C-alpha positions as a printed NumPy array, in Angstrom:
array([[ 35.181,  15.613,  -5.641],
       [ 34.59 ,  13.412,  -2.487],
       [ 34.858,   9.968,  -2.714],
       [ 32.278,   9.56 ,  -0.067],
       [ 28.385,   9.539,  -1.172],
       [ 26.425,  12.284,   0.508],
       [ 23.588,  11.158,   2.707],
       [ 20.191,  11.246,   1.21 ],
       [ 18.311,  14.367,   2.14 ],
       [ 15.299,  13.898,   4.226],
       [ 11.545,  15.215,   2.524],
       [  8.623,  16.722,   4.355],
       [  6.829,  13.435,   4.017],
       [  9.653,  11.653,   5.491],
       [  9.716,  13.819,   8.53 ],
       [  5.933,  13.519,   8.98 ],
       [  6.433,   9.945,   8.703],
       [  9.118,   9.665,  11.569],
       [  7.216,  11.779,  13.693],
       [  3.882,   9.544,  13.29 ],
       [  5.953,   6.709,  14.33 ],
       [  7.433,   8.791,  17.481],
       [  3.9  ,   9.489,  18.455],
       [  2.851,   6.097,  18.213],
       [  5.838,   5.094,  20.249],
       [  4.792,   7.581,  22.987],
       [  1.167,   6.238,  23.186],
       [  2.675,   2.916,  23.592],
       [  4.883,   3.898,  26.664],
       [  8.16 ,   3.203,  24.816],
       [  8.866,   7.17 ,  25.191],
       [  8.361,   9.595,  27.931],
       [  6.416,  12.867,  27.29 ],
       [  9.852,  14.776,  27.385],
       [ 11.781,  12.313,  25.328],
       [  8.797,  12.533,  22.573],
       [  8.866,  16.197,  22.819],
       [ 12.833,  16.055,  22.15 ],
       [ 12.706,  13.566,  19.322],
       [  9.752,  15.331,  17.586],
       [ 11.693,  18.664,  17.463],
       [ 14.885,  16.769,  16.095],
       [ 12.62 ,  14.938,  13.447],
       [ 11.367,  18.17 ,  11.998],
       [ 14.774,  19.739,  12.122],
       [ 16.768,  16.764,  10.482],
       [ 18.28 ,  17.108,   6.954],
       [ 18.823,  13.459,   6.227],
       [ 17.122,  10.406,   6.547],
       [ 20.023,   8.817,   8.444],
       [ 19.025,  11.139,  11.253],
       [ 15.5  ,  10.206,  11.283],
       [ 16.318,   6.472,  11.277],
       [ 18.575,   7.177,  14.273],
       [ 15.167,   8.871,  16.154],
       [ 13.144,   5.903,  15.745],
       [ 15.67 ,   2.779,  15.753],
       [ 15.113,   2.08 ,  19.585],
       [ 11.473,   2.337,  19.586],
       [ 10.066,   0.886,  16.362],
       [ 10.467,  -2.819,  15.647],
       [ 11.97 ,  -3.943,  12.268],
       [  9.841,  -5.848,  10.138],
       [ 10.236,  -9.639,   9.798],
       [ 12.827, -10.493,   6.875],
       [ 10.04 , -12.479,   5.173],
       [  8.178,  -8.988,   4.605],
       [  8.897,  -6.982,   1.477],
       [ 10.072,  -3.512,   2.376],
       [ 10.118,  -2.758,  -1.107],
       [  6.554,  -1.369,  -1.871],
       [  7.667,   1.773,  -3.664],
       [  6.258,   5.047,  -3.037],
       [  7.25 ,   8.166,  -5.55 ],
       [  4.688,  11.037,  -4.146],
       [  3.547,  13.258,  -6.816],
       [  1.239,  13.573,  -9.652],
       [  1.122,  10.902, -12.644],
       [ -0.34 ,   7.31 , -12.396],
       [ -3.211,   5.211, -13.545],
       [ -6.703,   6.981, -12.448],
       [ -9.081,   4.773, -14.302],
       [ -9.326,   1.02 , -15.132],
       [-12.197,  -0.041, -17.271],
       [-13.772,  -3.33 , -18.184],
       [-17.076,  -2.899, -20.247],
       [-18.292,  -6.038, -21.712],
       [-14.702,  -7.307, -21.671],
       [-11.729,  -8.144, -19.534],
       [ -8.478,  -6.347, -18.351],
       [ -5.201,  -7.416, -16.842],
       [ -3.106,  -5.07 , -14.925],
       [  0.09 ,  -6.489, -13.789],
       [  3.846,  -5.969, -13.927],
       [  5.346,  -2.812, -13.289],
       [  2.741,   0.148, -12.966],
       [  1.937,   3.472, -10.903],
       [ -1.222,   3.912,  -9.46 ],
       [ -2.198,   7.26 ,  -8.798],
       [ -3.468,   8.574,  -5.261],
       [ -7.095,   7.657,  -6.206],
       [ -7.76 ,   5.196,  -8.719],
       [-11.42 ,   3.791,  -9.805],
       [-11.88 ,   0.424, -11.739],
       [-15.139,   0.052, -13.349],
       [-16.564,  -3.512, -14.332],
       [-19.644,  -3.82 , -16.464],
       [-20.309,  -7.103, -17.648],
       [-16.824,  -7.905, -17.602],
       [-13.899,  -8.615, -15.365],
       [-10.588,  -7.392, -14.267],
       [ -7.323,  -8.77 , -12.765],
       [ -5.461,  -6.008, -10.763],
       [ -2.19 ,  -7.072,  -9.698],
       [ -0.549,  -4.294,  -7.118],
       [  2.647,  -6.755,  -6.33 ],
       [  5.016,  -4.606,  -8.37 ],
       [  3.175,  -1.649,  -8.306],
       [  4.455,   2.061,  -7.421],
       [  2.19 ,   4.233,  -5.326],
       [  1.898,   7.876,  -5.711],
       [  1.216,   8.556,  -2.189],
       [  1.662,   6.98 ,   1.281],
       [ -2.102,   6.676,   1.479],
       [ -3.787,   5.649,  -1.947],
       [ -7.312,   4.632,  -2.221],
       [ -8.743,   2.035,  -5.038],
       [-12.575,   2.32 ,  -5.66 ],
       [-13.883,  -0.914,  -7.3  ],
       [-17.44 ,  -0.835,  -8.741],
       [-18.804,  -3.978, -10.51 ],
       [-22.025,  -4.389, -12.179],
       [-22.724,  -7.831, -13.487],
       [-19.031,  -8.486, -13.334],
       [-16.123,  -8.365, -10.912],
       [-12.352,  -8.182, -10.083],
       [ -9.553, -10.143,  -8.617],
       [ -7.334,  -8.036,  -6.826],
       [ -3.703,  -9.119,  -5.409],
       [ -1.8  ,  -7.131,  -3.001],
       [  1.446,  -7.458,  -1.993],
       [  3.381,  -8.387,   1.709],
       [  4.431,  -5.111,   3.447],
       [  1.387,  -3.199,   2.321],
       [ -1.255,  -2.083,   4.826],
       [ -4.657,  -2.834,   3.379],
       [ -8.091,  -1.59 ,   4.66 ],
       [-11.149,  -2.886,   3.01 ],
       [-14.889,  -1.613,   2.998],
       [-17.294,  -3.518,   0.677],
       [-20.846,  -3.694,  -0.124],
       [-22.755,  -6.275,  -2.318],
       [-26.21 ,  -6.645,  -3.749],
       [-27.229,  -9.971,  -5.293],
       [-23.608, -10.693,  -5.236],
       [-20.719, -11.147,  -2.798],
       [-17.117, -10.064,  -2.352],
       [-14.422, -12.231,  -0.722],
       [-11.474, -10.841,   1.243],
       [ -8.624, -12.885,   2.445],
       [ -5.75 , -10.851,   3.851],
       [ -4.838, -13.207,   6.519],
       [ -4.042, -12.234,  10.419],
       [ -1.373,  -9.689,   9.639],
       [ -1.351,  -6.493,  11.785],
       [ -0.887,  -3.065,  10.301],
       [  2.673,  -2.199,  10.138],
       [  4.076,   1.323,  11.273],
       [  5.326,   3.158,   8.654],
       [  4.259,   1.109,   5.732],
       [  2.071,   2.667,   2.783],
       [ -1.31 ,   1.958,   3.12 ],
       [ -4.297,   1.145,   0.467],
       [ -8.009,   1.849,   1.094],
       [-10.103,  -0.314,  -1.209],
       [-13.66 ,   0.694,  -1.601],
       [-15.711,  -2.216,  -3.161],
       [-19.254,  -1.908,  -4.34 ],
       [-20.699,  -4.874,  -6.503],
       [-24.325,  -5.236,  -7.763],
       [-24.875,  -9.055,  -9.393],
       [-21.154,  -9.424,  -9.242],
       [-18.214,  -9.7  ,  -6.792],
       [-14.516,  -8.937,  -6.02 ],
       [-12.035, -11.184,  -4.546],
       [ -9.132,  -9.509,  -2.833],
       [ -6.084, -11.737,  -1.747],
       [ -2.695, -11.086,  -0.457],
       [  0.386, -12.542,  -2.481],
       [  1.091, -13.132,  -6.018],
       [ -1.336, -14.773,  -8.215],
       [ -0.839, -18.465,  -9.086],
       [ -0.343, -19.242, -12.652],
       [ -2.807, -22.051, -14.148],
       [ -0.803, -24.759, -15.711],
       [ -1.225, -25.476, -19.433],
       [ -3.356, -28.336, -19.7  ],
       [ -1.123, -29.973, -22.148],
       [  1.732, -30.023, -19.676],
       [  2.738, -33.487, -18.409]])
């Protein structure tokens, strides 16, 4: 057996992701039409991730070191599809897997949904949050693109994601919020632990 480790093979999703980055680079004027066509052909013919990385190395800015590159995506079935808090509370944190489409229902109850250590089932996932006389606190990690649409009736939602721009190639979370006599908060970063009252 060879002592060298074989290069990781590229998946169809990897090729399409690279092609999208190349198209954006072409739209920004980083590549000529001829260069874009050549690189797209090479991307769809690539066998390894290393080949794909070479195609975008000079046209895609690397994310800052402070931004986590580890928002794991493992395409496929499985993962949490429902998060229910009915006249009670729920706390989803730590390592867990979220399905491509997940729905959180809060009826006279509340939920804490911490996505900082989540594994996603697709590059684009959707989290639907419905609250009736209840609500949720959602924490999203650095390095994850987040798009939020929300509506509230006799209640309110609070979305604080900062001024960070979308990052090419990063997975995207689409959050859809409906709150009736309640509200949902969306924040970026890890939640702060409350200190125990008896701590000196």
